[in-house]
C-alpha positions as CSV (number, residue, x, y, z in Angstrom):
1,M,-5.9,-24.6,-3.9
2,K,-5.1,-27.0,-6.9
3,S,-2.9,-24.4,-8.7
4,L,-0.4,-24.1,-5.9
5,P,1.9,-26.9,-7.3
6,L,2.6,-24.6,-10.3
7,L,5.0,-22.7,-8.0
8,G,7.2,-25.8,-7.9
9,Q,7.8,-25.9,-11.7
10,A,11.1,-24.7,-13.1
11,P,10.8,-21.1,-14.5
12,S,11.0,-20.7,-18.2
13,L,13.7,-18.3,-19.4
14,E,11.8,-17.6,-22.7
15,P,9.0,-15.1,-22.8
16,H,5.6,-16.8,-23.1
17,G,2.0,-16.1,-22.6
18,V,0.0,-12.8,-22.6
19,P,2.4,-10.0,-21.5
20,L,-0.1,-8.6,-19.0
21,L,-0.1,-12.0,-17.2
22,R,3.6,-12.7,-17.1
23,L,4.4,-11.3,-13.7
24,G,2.2,-10.1,-10.7
25,F,3.0,-6.4,-10.9
26,R,1.5,-6.1,-14.4
27,P,-2.3,-6.7,-13.8
28,F,-2.3,-5.6,-10.2
29,Y,-0.6,-2.2,-10.7
30,L,-2.9,-1.6,-13.6
31,L,-6.0,-2.5,-11.5
32,A,-4.7,-0.5,-8.5
33,A,-4.2,2.7,-10.6
34,L,-7.6,2.2,-12.1
35,A,-9.1,1.9,-8.6
36,G,-7.4,5.0,-7.4
37,A,-8.7,6.9,-10.5
38,L,-12.3,5.8,-10.0
39,L,-12.7,5.4,-6.3
40,M,-12.0,9.0,-5.5
41,P,-14.8,10.4,-7.8
42,L,-17.1,7.6,-6.5
43,W,-16.2,8.7,-2.9
44,W,-17.2,12.3,-3.7
45,A,-20.5,11.0,-5.1
46,V,-21.1,8.9,-1.9
47,F,-19.9,11.7,0.4
48,T,-22.3,14.2,-1.2
49,G,-25.2,11.8,-1.1
50,R,-25.4,11.2,-4.9
51,L,-24.6,7.6,-4.7
52,A,-25.1,4.8,-2.2
53,P,-23.2,1.4,-2.5
54,A,-25.7,-1.4,-3.1
55,S,-23.8,-3.5,-0.5
56,G,-25.3,-1.2,2.1
57,L,-21.9,-0.3,3.7
58,E,-21.8,3.0,5.6
59,P,-20.1,5.6,3.4
60,V,-17.0,6.2,5.4
61,S,-16.5,2.5,5.9
62,W,-17.0,1.8,2.2
63,H,-14.4,4.5,1.3
64,A,-11.8,3.4,3.8
65,H,-12.3,-0.3,3.1
66,E,-12.0,0.0,-0.7
67,M,-8.9,2.2,-0.5
68,L,-7.1,-0.1,2.0
69,F,-8.3,-3.6,1.1
70,G,-8.9,-2.7,-2.5
71,M,-6.3,-0.3,-4.0
72,V,-3.5,-0.7,-1.5
73,A,-3.9,-4.4,-1.2
74,A,-3.6,-4.8,-5.0
75,V,-0.3,-2.9,-5.0
76,V,1.0,-5.0,-2.1
77,V,0.0,-8.3,-3.9
78,G,1.4,-7.1,-7.2
79,F,4.7,-6.2,-5.5
80,L,5.0,-9.4,-3.5
81,F,4.1,-11.6,-6.5
82,T,6.9,-9.9,-8.3
83,A,9.5,-9.5,-5.5
84,G,8.8,-13.1,-4.3
85,K,10.2,-14.5,-7.5
86,T,13.5,-12.7,-6.8
87,W,13.5,-13.4,-3.0
88,T,12.9,-17.1,-3.4
89,G,14.2,-18.1,-6.8
90,L,10.8,-19.8,-7.4
91,P,8.2,-18.8,-10.0
92,T,5.2,-16.8,-8.8
93,P,1.7,-16.8,-10.3
94,R,1.4,-16.1,-14.0
95,G,-1.0,-16.8,-16.8
96,G,-4.3,-18.3,-15.7
97,Q,-3.4,-18.5,-12.1
98,L,-2.5,-14.8,-12.0
99,A,-5.6,-14.0,-14.0
100,F,-7.7,-15.8,-11.3
101,F,-6.3,-13.7,-8.5
102,A,-6.7,-10.5,-10.5
103,L,-10.3,-11.3,-11.5
104,L,-11.2,-12.3,-7.9
105,W,-9.9,-8.9,-6.7
106,L,-11.8,-7.1,-9.5
107,A,-15.1,-9.0,-8.8
108,A,-14.9,-8.0,-5.1
109,R,-14.4,-4.3,-6.0
110,I,-17.4,-4.3,-8.4
111,A,-19.5,-6.2,-5.9
112,A,-18.8,-3.6,-3.2
113,I,-20.7,-1.1,-5.3
114,V,-23.4,-3.0,-7.2
115,A,-24.0,-6.3,-5.5
116,P,-25.9,-7.4,-2.4
117,Y,-23.7,-7.6,0.7
118,D,-23.5,-11.4,0.9
119,V,-22.0,-11.5,-2.6
120,F,-19.5,-8.7,-1.7
121,F,-18.6,-10.5,1.5
122,T,-18.0,-13.9,-0.2
123,L,-15.7,-12.5,-2.9
124,D,-13.8,-10.1,-0.7
125,V,-12.9,-12.3,2.2
126,A,-11.5,-15.0,-0.1
127,F,-8.8,-12.9,-1.7
128,L,-6.2,-12.1,1.0
129,P,-6.2,-15.5,2.7
130,L,-5.6,-17.2,-0.7
131,V,-2.7,-14.8,-1.4
132,A,-1.3,-15.3,2.1
133,A,-1.4,-19.1,1.8
134,L,0.3,-19.0,-1.6
135,F,3.0,-16.6,-0.5
136,A,3.7,-18.6,2.7
137,D,4.0,-21.8,0.7
138,L,6.5,-20.1,-1.6
139,V,8.8,-18.8,1.2
140,V,8.6,-22.1,3.2
141,R,9.5,-24.2,0.2
142,A,12.4,-21.9,-0.7
143,R,13.4,-21.8,3.0
144,N,13.3,-18.0,2.7
145,F,12.3,-17.7,6.4
146,R,13.3,-14.0,6.5
147,N,10.0,-13.3,4.6
148,L,7.7,-15.4,6.8
149,G,6.9,-12.1,8.6
150,V,5.6,-10.6,5.3
151,A,3.4,-13.7,4.8
152,A,2.1,-13.3,8.4
153,V,1.2,-9.6,7.7
154,L,-0.8,-10.8,4.7
155,G,-2.6,-13.3,6.8
156,L,-3.3,-10.7,9.5
157,L,-4.6,-8.3,6.8
158,G,-7.0,-11.1,5.7
159,A,-8.1,-11.6,9.3
160,A,-8.7,-7.8,9.7
161,N,-10.8,-7.8,6.6
162,H,-12.9,-10.7,7.9
163,W,-13.2,-8.8,11.2
164,F,-14.4,-5.7,9.3
165,H,-17.1,-7.7,7.5
166,L,-18.4,-9.3,10.7
167,G,-19.0,-5.8,12.1
168,A,-20.0,-4.0,8.9
169,G,-22.4,-6.8,8.0
170,H,-23.9,-6.8,11.5
171,A,-23.1,-10.5,12.0
172,L,-21.5,-9.5,15.3
173,P,-21.7,-6.4,17.5
174,L,-18.2,-5.1,16.4
175,D,-17.1,-1.6,15.4
176,P,-15.9,-1.8,11.8
177,A,-13.5,1.1,12.4
178,R,-11.3,-1.0,14.6
179,P,-10.2,-3.5,11.8
180,L,-9.7,-0.6,9.5
181,H,-7.4,1.0,12.0
182,A,-5.7,-2.4,12.3
183,A,-5.2,-2.5,8.5
184,V,-3.6,1.0,8.6
185,A,-1.2,-0.3,11.3
186,L,-0.3,-3.4,9.4
187,F,0.4,-1.4,6.2
188,V,2.6,0.9,8.3
189,V,4.5,-2.1,9.6
190,L,4.9,-3.5,6.1
191,E,6.1,-0.2,4.8
192,T,8.6,0.1,7.7
193,V,10.1,-3.3,6.8
194,I,10.2,-2.9,3.0
195,A,11.3,0.8,3.0
196,G,14.2,-0.1,5.3
197,R,15.3,-2.7,2.8
198,V,15.0,-0.7,-0.4
199,I,15.2,3.1,0.2
200,P,18.8,3.3,1.6
201,F,19.9,0.6,-0.9
202,F,18.5,2.4,-3.9
203,T,20.0,5.7,-2.7
204,R,23.4,4.2,-2.1
205,N,23.5,2.5,-5.5
206,V,23.2,5.7,-7.5
207,T,25.3,8.0,-5.2
208,P,29.0,7.2,-5.4
209,G,30.7,7.4,-2.0
210,L,27.5,7.8,0.0
211,Q,27.7,6.4,3.5
212,N,24.2,5.5,4.6
213,T,24.8,1.9,5.8
214,V,21.9,0.6,7.7
215,S,22.5,-0.1,11.4
216,A,21.0,-3.5,12.4
217,S,20.5,-2.3,16.0
218,R,18.7,0.9,15.0
219,E,16.5,-1.1,12.7
220,R,15.5,-3.4,15.6
221,V,14.8,-0.4,17.8
222,V,12.6,1.3,15.1
223,M,10.7,-1.9,14.6
224,V,10.1,-2.4,18.3
225,A,8.9,1.2,18.7
226,T,6.6,0.9,15.7
227,L,5.0,-2.4,16.8
228,S,4.7,-1.4,20.5
229,S,3.2,2.1,19.8
230,L,0.7,0.8,17.2
231,T,-0.3,-2.1,19.4
232,A,-0.9,0.2,22.3
233,W,-3.1,2.4,20.0
234,L,-5.1,-0.5,18.7
235,L,-5.7,-1.9,22.1
236,Q,-6.7,1.5,23.4
237,L,-4.2,1.4,26.3
238,N,-3.6,4.3,28.7
239,P,-3.6,7.4,26.5
240,F,-0.5,8.9,28.1
241,L,1.5,5.7,27.7
242,T,0.2,5.4,24.1
243,A,1.1,9.0,23.3
244,T,4.6,8.6,24.7
245,L,5.2,5.4,22.6
246,L,3.9,7.1,19.5
247,A,6.1,10.1,20.0
248,V,9.1,7.9,20.5
249,A,8.2,6.1,17.2
250,A,7.9,9.5,15.4
251,V,11.4,10.5,16.6
252,L,12.9,7.2,15.6
253,H,11.4,7.2,12.1
254,A,12.6,10.7,11.6
255,W,16.1,9.7,12.7
256,R,16.0,6.7,10.4
257,L,15.0,8.8,7.4
258,H,17.8,11.4,8.2
259,S,20.3,8.6,8.2
260,W,19.4,7.7,4.7
261,R,20.5,11.1,3.5
262,P,17.4,12.3,1.6
263,A,19.1,15.5,0.6
264,V,21.3,13.7,-2.0
265,T,18.2,12.6,-3.9
266,L,16.9,16.0,-4.8
267,G,17.9,15.7,-8.5
268,R,16.3,12.2,-8.8
269,P,12.5,12.1,-8.7
270,I,12.4,8.4,-8.7
271,L,14.4,8.5,-5.4
272,W,13.1,11.6,-3.6
273,S,9.6,10.4,-4.1
274,L,10.4,7.4,-1.8
275,H,12.1,9.6,0.8
276,L,9.2,12.2,0.7
277,A,6.6,9.5,1.1
278,Y,8.5,7.9,4.0
279,A,8.6,11.3,5.7
280,W,4.9,11.1,6.3
281,L,5.4,8.2,8.7
282,P,7.0,10.3,11.5
283,V,4.3,13.0,10.8
284,G,1.6,10.4,11.2
285,F,3.1,9.0,14.4
286,A,3.5,12.6,15.8
287,L,-0.1,13.6,14.9
288,L,-1.5,10.4,16.5
289,A,0.6,11.0,19.6
290,V,-1.0,14.5,19.9
291,Q,-4.4,13.1,19.4
292,Q,-3.9,10.6,22.2
293,A,-2.6,13.3,24.5
294,V,-5.1,16.0,23.9
295,G,-8.1,14.3,22.2
296,G,-9.8,15.1,19.0
297,S,-10.0,13.3,15.7
298,A,-7.5,10.7,14.6
299,S,-8.3,11.4,10.9
300,P,-5.3,13.8,10.2
301,A,-2.9,11.1,11.5
302,L,-4.6,8.3,9.6
303,H,-4.5,10.3,6.4
304,A,-0.9,11.2,6.9
305,F,-0.3,7.4,7.1
306,T,-2.6,6.5,4.2
307,V,-2.5,9.3,1.7
308,G,1.0,10.6,2.4
309,A,3.0,7.5,3.3
310,T,1.1,4.7,1.8
311,G,-0.1,6.6,-1.3
312,G,3.3,8.1,-1.9
313,L,5.2,4.9,-1.4
314,V,3.0,2.7,-3.5
315,L,3.1,5.2,-6.4
316,A,6.9,5.4,-6.2
317,M,7.2,1.7,-6.1
318,M,4.7,1.2,-8.9
319,T,6.8,3.4,-11.2
320,R,10.2,2.0,-10.1
321,T,9.4,-1.7,-10.2
322,A,7.3,-1.4,-13.4
323,R,10.2,0.3,-15.2
324,G,12.8,-2.1,-13.9
325,H,10.8,-5.3,-14.6
326,T,9.9,-4.1,-18.2
327,G,13.6,-3.6,-18.9
328,R,13.5,0.2,-18.9
329,P,15.9,2.7,-17.3
330,L,15.2,3.6,-13.7
331,I,14.6,7.3,-14.5
332,A,11.5,9.2,-13.7
333,G,10.4,11.6,-16.4
334,P,7.9,14.5,-16.4
335,M,4.8,12.3,-16.1
336,E,6.2,10.4,-13.1
337,T,7.3,13.6,-11.4
338,L,3.8,15.1,-12.0
339,A,2.2,12.0,-10.4
340,Y,4.6,12.2,-7.4
341,A,3.8,15.9,-6.9
342,L,0.0,15.3,-7.1
343,I,0.1,12.7,-4.4
344,A,2.2,14.9,-2.2
345,I,-0.3,17.8,-2.7
346,A,-3.2,15.5,-2.0
347,A,-1.6,14.5,1.3
348,V,-1.0,18.1,2.3
349,L,-4.5,19.1,1.5
350,R,-6.2,16.1,3.2
351,V,-4.1,16.4,6.4
352,G,-3.6,20.2,6.5
353,V,-6.9,21.7,5.6
354,P,-9.0,20.0,8.3
355,L,-6.3,20.9,10.9
356,L,-5.7,24.5,9.8
357,V,-8.8,25.6,8.0
358,P,-11.7,23.4,9.3
359,S,-14.3,25.6,7.7
360,L,-13.0,24.4,4.3
361,Y,-13.1,20.7,5.2
362,A,-15.4,19.6,2.3
363,C,-13.4,21.6,-0.2
364,G,-10.1,20.2,1.1
365,I,-11.5,16.6,0.8
366,G,-12.6,17.3,-2.7
367,L,-9.4,18.9,-3.9
368,A,-7.3,16.2,-2.2
369,G,-9.4,13.4,-3.9
370,A,-9.1,15.1,-7.2
371,C,-5.3,15.3,-6.9
372,F,-5.0,11.7,-5.9
373,A,-7.3,10.5,-8.7
374,L,-5.3,12.6,-11.2
375,A,-2.0,11.1,-10.1
376,C,-3.5,7.7,-10.8
377,C,-4.7,8.8,-14.2
378,V,-1.2,10.1,-15.0
379,Y,0.1,6.7,-14.1
380,L,-2.4,4.9,-16.3
381,V,-1.6,7.1,-19.3
382,A,2.2,6.6,-18.9
383,Y,2.3,2.9,-17.7
384,T,-0.6,1.1,-19.3
385,P,1.4,0.4,-22.5
386,M,4.4,-0.7,-20.5
387,L,2.3,-3.1,-18.4
388,C,0.5,-4.6,-21.4
389,M,3.5,-5.0,-23.7
390,P,6.5,-7.4,-23.6
391,R,9.8,-6.3,-21.9
392,V,11.8,-4.1,-24.2
393,D,14.9,-6.3,-23.6
394,G,13.1,-9.4,-24.8
395,Q,13.4,-11.2,-21.5
396,D,10.5,-13.0,-19.7
397,G,8.5,-11.2,-17.0
């Protein structure tokens, strides 16, 4: 990729270029929120038979793919293109290079609905490998080897997406649900890593005297349990063994969250939103353990992971990092609090209604989707001006 050498140039301290293209979070957070606001109404139209994607994807596959490899991937890329600059001290994509990545992502999302499958495939499979290569190049040149694992997760997500297309496009006799499950597992792993770095740190920074020091040994145990349980699930190993590993992971994630002292964040929405979203990880592991032990659908567990944990964490990080990197105070107001609450309600409805009141399944899906979309709309109203305008402190970024 000819634009990669741009990363080796010395960063400018003066603001320059279109504000929307000065740092990765700006276009990708905006696009991700727009995707969340539109994909849910579109999913309802597909679910009820009013719309069929021109790409020919099966409805559930289209919905899952676009939420995971569309919306969530955009947030991850926006976050990493922003955090990578801090982690490595090297400039990340901006200007025309950043616009290229954003437009490639957007073209794939549009193609998923209106274009023939071959066009969708070509655009979609290119995005994540290019991002992974660029991020890996960044961390290697900076000798920031701690984050090579993050680059590897990006590469694995790209491979999972290619695997999905080989099955969904009938190029090979593969079940497209398996790579979607792999993507969920990879996002859970990524969330486990990043949450462990930022949530206790953020909490400790604003709570004088708080003792929530992260134990390195506990972090290793949590990561081993997370990786082993999800691997056993993906490989469809013995259900009893898998259920046991998942149950252990649920307990360890709950223990980890408890050690971060979530109760002290109750007066700070910008913090409790992170703790609340993370709480869905042990719920998801527990539900998946029950499903492995007694059978039934894995959907409640998957939506605990995706709507509750992933949806909640990405919205919380989209607000916090956008405020911080536009020079604003790290304080959540009424709009942010409303968005956090709507995501939490969406998760409760999407997980709880099918489990507790299955006769209201369709209604639960509709209400959960409406809450999720509305949360994204609230974000767009509050944050579009911030993302499109220069930093309030006059700095670059």
